[in-house]
C-alpha positions in Angstrom: -35.4 -13.2 -8.4 -32.3 -15.0 -7.9 -29.5 -14.2 -4.9 -27.2 -13.1 -7.7 -29.4 -10.3 -8.7 -30.2 -9.4 -4.6 -26.6 -9.3 -4.4 -26.3 -7.0 -7.6 -28.8 -4.9 -5.5 -26.8 -5.1 -2.4 -23.6 -3.5 -4.1 -25.3 -0.9 -6.0 -27.6 0.5 -3.5 -26.0 -0.4 -0.2 -23.4 2.6 0.7 -26.6 5.1 -0.4 -28.7 3.5 2.1 -26.3 3.6 4.6 -25.6 7.3 4.0 -29.4 7.8 3.9 -29.9 6.4 7.2 -26.8 8.0 8.7 -28.1 11.4 7.8 -31.4 10.4 9.1 -30.4 9.2 12.8 -27.1 10.4 13.1 -25.5 7.2 13.8 -23.0 5.0 11.6 -23.7 1.6 13.6 -27.9 2.2 13.6 -27.5 3.1 9.7 -25.4 0.1 9.2 -27.3 -2.4 11.2 -30.7 -1.2 10.0 -29.8 -1.5 6.4 -28.3 -5.0 6.8 -31.6 -5.9 8.2 -33.1 -4.5 5.4 -31.5 -6.7 2.7 -32.1 -9.7 5.2 -35.9 -8.9 4.7 -35.4 -8.7 0.7 -33.7 -11.8 0.7 -37.0 -13.4 2.4 -39.6 -11.5 0.4 -38.3 -10.6 -3.0 -38.3 -13.9 -4.3 -41.8 -14.7 -3.5 -43.6 -11.2 -3.7 -41.4 -9.8 -6.9 -38.9 -7.1 -6.8 -40.5 -3.6 -5.8 -40.6 -0.7 -8.4 -37.9 1.0 -6.6 -35.6 -1.5 -5.2 -33.5 1.0 -3.7 -36.5 3.0 -2.1 -37.9 -0.3 -0.5 -34.5 -0.9 1.1 -34.5 2.8 2.7 -37.9 2.7 3.6 -37.5 -0.9 5.2 -34.5 0.3 6.8 -35.7 3.2 8.4 -38.8 1.3 10.0 -36.3 -1.1 11.3 -34.0 1.3 12.9 -37.1 3.3 14.5 -38.4 0.3 15.9 -34.8 -1.0 17.4 -34.3 2.5 18.9 -37.8 2.4 20.3 -37.2 -0.7 22.1 -33.7 0.5 23.3 -34.9 3.9 24.6 -37.5 2.3 26.8 -34.6 1.0 28.6 -33.1 4.1 29.3 -30.7 3.8 26.4 -29.4 7.4 26.3 -27.6 6.1 23.3 -31.0 5.3 21.5 -32.8 8.0 22.8 -30.5 10.7 21.4 -30.8 8.8 17.7 -34.3 9.0 18.1 -34.0 12.5 18.7 -31.8 13.1 15.5 -34.3 11.2 13.7 -35.4 12.9 10.2 -37.7 11.8 7.8 -37.5 14.8 4.8 -35.4 12.6 2.5 -37.7 10.6 0.1 -36.8 7.3 -0.4 -37.1 7.5 -4.0 -34.7 9.1 -6.4 -31.1 9.9 -6.3 -29.5 10.8 -2.9 -25.8 11.1 -4.2 -24.9 14.1 -1.8 -25.4 11.9 1.3 -22.9 9.2 -0.3 -20.4 12.0 -0.6 -21.0 13.1 2.9 -20.4 9.6 3.9 -17.3 9.1 2.3 -16.0 12.4 3.7 -17.3 11.3 7.0 -15.3 8.0 6.4 -12.1 9.8 5.7 -12.0 12.6 8.4 -8.3 13.7 9.4 -8.9 12.3 12.8 -9.0 8.8 11.7 -5.6 6.8 10.7 -5.4 6.1 6.9 -6.1 2.4 7.7 -9.1 3.2 9.3 -10.2 5.4 6.5 -9.8 2.6 4.1 -11.5 0.3 6.4 -14.6 2.2 6.9 -14.9 3.3 3.3 -14.9 -0.1 2.2 -17.5 -1.5 5.0 -19.9 1.3 4.8 -20.0 2.7 1.3 -18.8 -0.7 -0.3 -20.6 -3.1 1.7 -17.8 -5.3 1.8 -17.9 -8.0 4.8 -15.6 -7.5 8.0 -14.1 -10.8 6.6 -13.3 -9.5 3.0 -11.6 -6.2 4.5 -9.5 -8.1 7.0 -8.2 -10.5 4.0 -7.3 -7.2 2.1 -5.5 -5.9 5.1 -4.0 -9.5 6.0 -5.1 -9.2 9.7 -7.7 -11.6 11.9 -11.0 -10.9 11.6 -11.5 -10.4 14.8 -8.9 -7.4 14.8 -10.2 -5.9 12.0 -14.0 -5.9 13.6 -12.1 -4.2 16.5 -10.9 -1.5 14.4 -14.1 -1.0 12.8 -16.0 -0.3 16.2 -12.8 1.9 17.3 -13.3 4.0 14.2 -17.3 4.3 14.4 -17.0 5.0 18.1 -14.3 7.7 17.3 -16.6 9.4 15.0 -19.3 9.6 17.3 -17.6 10.5 20.6 -15.7 13.2 18.9 -18.6 14.1 16.9 -17.0 14.1 13.8 -19.6 16.2 11.4 -21.3 14.2 8.7 -21.3 16.7 5.5 -18.8 17.7 2.9 -16.1 20.4 4.8 -16.4 23.8 3.7 -14.7 25.3 0.7 -11.7 26.5 2.5 -11.2 23.0 3.8 -12.1 20.9 0.9 -8.7 20.5 -0.9 -7.2 18.9 2.3 -10.1 16.7 2.6 -10.5 15.9 -1.0 -6.8 14.8 -1.2 -7.9 12.6 1.7 -10.8 11.1 -0.3 -8.7 10.3 -3.6 -5.7 8.9 -1.2 -8.1 6.3 0.2 -9.9 5.5 -3.1 -6.7 4.8 -5.0 -5.6 2.4 -1.8 -8.6 0.7 -2.0 -8.2 0.3 -5.8 -4.5 -0.8 -5.1 -5.0 -3.1 -2.9 -7.4 -5.3 -5.4 -4.7 -4.3 -8.3 -1.9 -5.3 -6.4 -3.3 -8.7 -5.3 -4.5 -9.5 -8.7 -7.4 -11.6 -7.5 -9.5 -9.1 -5.6 -11.0 -7.7 -8.6 -14.2 -6.6 -6.4 -12.0 -4.3 -4.6 -11.1 -2.7 -8.1 -14.7 -2.6 -9.0 -15.5 -1.0 -5.9 -12.9 1.9 -6.1 -13.8 2.6 -9.8 -17.5 2.7 -8.6 -16.6 5.1 -5.9 -14.5 7.0 -8.6 -17.5 7.6 -10.7 -19.8 8.7 -7.9 -16.8 11.5 -7.0 -16.9 12.6 -11.1 -20.6 12.6 -11.3 -20.7 14.8 -7.8 -17.5 17.0 -8.5 -17.1 17.3 -12.2 -14.9 20.3 -11.8 -12.2 18.6 -9.9 -9.5 17.8 -12.4 -7.5 15.3 -9.7 -10.9 13.7 -9.5 -11.2 13.0 -13.3 -7.5 12.0 -13.1 -8.0 9.3 -10.5 -10.9 7.8 -12.3 -9.0 8.0 -15.7 -5.8 6.3 -14.1 -7.9 3.4 -12.0 -9.9 2.8 -15.5 -6.7 2.7 -17.8 -4.6 0.6 -15.4 -7.9 -2.0 -14.6 -8.3 -2.2 -18.7 -5.1 -4.2 -18.7 -6.2 -6.8 -15.4 -7.1 -10.1 -17.6 -3.7 -9.8 -19.4 -1.6 -9.4 -16.3 -1.7 -12.9 -15.0 -0.6 -16.0 -17.0 -2.1 -18.9 -17.3 -0.4 -20.6 -14.8 -0.8 -17.8 -12.4 2.5 -15.6 -13.1 2.6 -11.9 -13.6 3.1 -10.9 -17.1 4.9 -7.7 -17.7 3.2 -5.0 -19.9 5.6 -5.6 -22.8 4.6 -9.3 -22.9 1.1 -8.6 -22.5 -1.7 -9.8 -25.1 -3.1 -6.5 -25.9 -6.4 -8.3 -27.2 -7.3 -9.2 -23.7 -7.5 -5.6 -22.8 -10.8 -3.7 -21.9 -11.2 -1.5 -24.9 -14.3 0.4 -23.6 -12.3 1.1 -20.3 -9.3 2.1 -22.2 -11.7 4.4 -24.6 -13.2 5.9 -21.4 -9.7 6.5 -19.6 -8.4 8.5 -22.5 -11.3 10.4 -23.0 -10.8 11.6 -19.3 -7.2 12.0 -19.8 -7.7 14.4 -22.9 -10.2 16.5 -20.6 -7.8 16.7 -17.8 -4.9 18.0 -20.4 -7.8 20.6 -21.9 -7.7 21.9 -18.2 -4.1 22.4 -17.8 -4.0 22.3 -14.1 -2.1 18.8 -13.9 -1.6 17.0 -10.6 -0.2 13.7 -9.4 -3.4 11.6 -10.7 -3.9 13.3 -13.7 -0.1 12.5 -14.8 -0.3 8.9 -13.7 -3.4 8.7 -15.8 -1.5 10.3 -18.6 1.2 7.9 -18.1 -1.2 4.9 -18.4 -2.8 6.5 -21.5 0.6 6.5 -23.3 1.3 3.1 -22.3 -2.0 1.7 -23.8 -0.9 3.1 -27.1 -1.3 0.6 -30.2 2.1 1.7 -31.5 3.5 1.0 -28.1 5.1 3.2 -25.1 6.3 6.2 -26.1 9.2 6.0 -23.3 10.3 9.5 -24.2 7.0 10.9 -23.2 7.0 8.5 -20.2 10.3 9.9 -18.5 8.6 13.6 -19.6 5.8 12.8 -17.4 7.8 11.4 -14.2 9.8 14.6 -14.6 6.4 16.9 -14.2 5.5 14.3 -11.1 8.7 14.4 -9.5 8.4 18.2 -9.3 5.1 18.1 -7.7 5.2 15.2 -5.7 8.5 13.6 -5.8 9.2 10.6 -3.7 11.5 7.6 -3.7 9.0 5.3 -5.3 8.2 7.9 -8.2 12.1 8.1 -8.6 12.1 4.4 -8.8 9.3 4.3 -11.6 11.4 7.3 -13.4 14.4 5.1 -13.2 12.7 2.4 -15.3 11.5 4.6 -17.9 15.0 5.8 -18.2 16.6 2.2 -18.6 14.0 1.6 -21.4 15.1 5.0 -23.1 18.9 5.1 -22.3 19.5 1.7 -21.4 20.1 -0.2 -18.1 23.2 1.3 -17.0 21.4 4.6 -16.9 18.8 3.0 -15.1 20.7 1.3 -12.5 22.6 4.7 -11.8 19.1 6.2 -10.7 18.1 2.9 -8.6 21.1 2.6 -6.7 21.1 4.8 -3.6 17.2 4.9 -3.3 16.1 4.4 0.4 13.6 1.5 -0.6 15.7 -1.3 1.2 12.2 -2.6 2.5 10.4 -2.3 -0.8 10.5 -5.7 -2.9 9.7 -3.5 -6.4 13.2 -1.8 -5.7 14.9 -5.2 -5.5 13.3 -6.6 -8.4 13.8 -3.4 -10.5 17.5 -3.9 -9.6 17.8 -7.5 -10.6 16.1 -6.9 -14.4 18.3 -4.0 -14.6 21.6 -6.2 -13.3 20.2 -9.0 -15.7 20.0 -6.8 -18.9 23.7 -5.7 -17.9 24.6 -9.4 -17.9 25.8 -9.5 -14.1 24.3 -12.8 -13.3 25.4 -13.3 -9.9 24.4 -9.8 -8.6 21.0 -10.2 -10.3 20.4 -13.5 -8.8 21.0 -11.8 -5.2 18.7 -9.0 -6.0 15.8 -11.4 -6.9 16.6 -13.2 -3.7 15.9 -10.0 -1.7 12.8 -9.0 -3.7 11.5 -12.8 -3.1 12.1 -12.0 0.8 9.9 -9.3 0.7 7.0 -10.1 -1.6 3.5 -10.8 -0.6 1.7 -11.4 -3.8 1.8 -15.4 -5.2 1.8 -14.1 -8.7 4.7 -11.6 -8.4 6.3 -14.6 -6.3 6.0 -16.7 -9.5 7.6 -14.1 -11.9 10.4 -13.5 -9.7 11.0 -17.1 -8.8 11.1 -17.9 -12.8 13.5 -15.0 -13.6 15.7 -16.2 -10.8 15.7 -19.7 -11.7 16.5 -18.7 -15.4 19.9 -17.2 -14.3 20.8 -20.1 -12.4 23.6 -22.3 -13.3 20.6 -25.1 -14.6 18.7 -22.5 -16.1 
């Protein structure tokens, strides 16, 4: 068994194993460290001994034994924390077979409202996704040491505040589910916005599938998975050979992932049949319209944005609606809606203004707007695209 195969097992089973061990010992640190030690043991033993019949069961059983050994050593030194974990220890969950409810409990624990949104995302990536602290730090554009401290503080808050490990009551579920969906989508957006961090997109989609499997009657859960699949289906076509961003209208549709598009459209149809549309479902419906073989029906996109503005209004939604209006009614109509939006610190606001001004042949104003966008953008592919567009308007262009 090569290292790539072990890595695949790690990505598939890390979250589940941490979740099971957390329920067994009631401590995130104990669970995470024991699972890490179990995978280290797998790297040493599996290439020689062969893969066990149930890799997940082997990892969970090995991790539980390592956790007990470690806690017993520490408890003998009068470590009250270790003693408490040993007292909490349970062995009533079999190592074999799916234990998906534990993953859901861990996801809701990571997304407890007592934690900041940033901590929620970081913990989800670390505990359920198995991403390294260095990878998470890069996603947040902070030093690894800073992210390590944030993770320690977040896990400490869960322990010290005795935040429950479990799915909230039915009465509290809607508010908590909103936080969970927001975190999963932010994980996806972090990878999608970077255009080079496809592992973050893959992890978010995996978590979305877990949620759909465990909560199939929640329409917004279906909508979120559909939105991520339809967006990610165009990933290969979004970047040019030179690393620049490629707009939707210029993308090579042969590069789109047909299987993901079909799955996403099917989920959108399930949502529409339920007729209880929320923000993620509406955004997924827009992506489905964009993916139609005949091209985008901009009138339908504007109608969907009207619905989104009625239930989840925001300046960013208004900006995106203005782009759709410009496609339908012309750049002047779009610019009238864009001007005045309170988005001066958002690079896409200036990029949209620049494009609309360019289409209106207001070259000097467009160049100034491109400069504003370039001063704020952090993504290399977007920077390359904006630079090219600005240079095309310069006297030499």
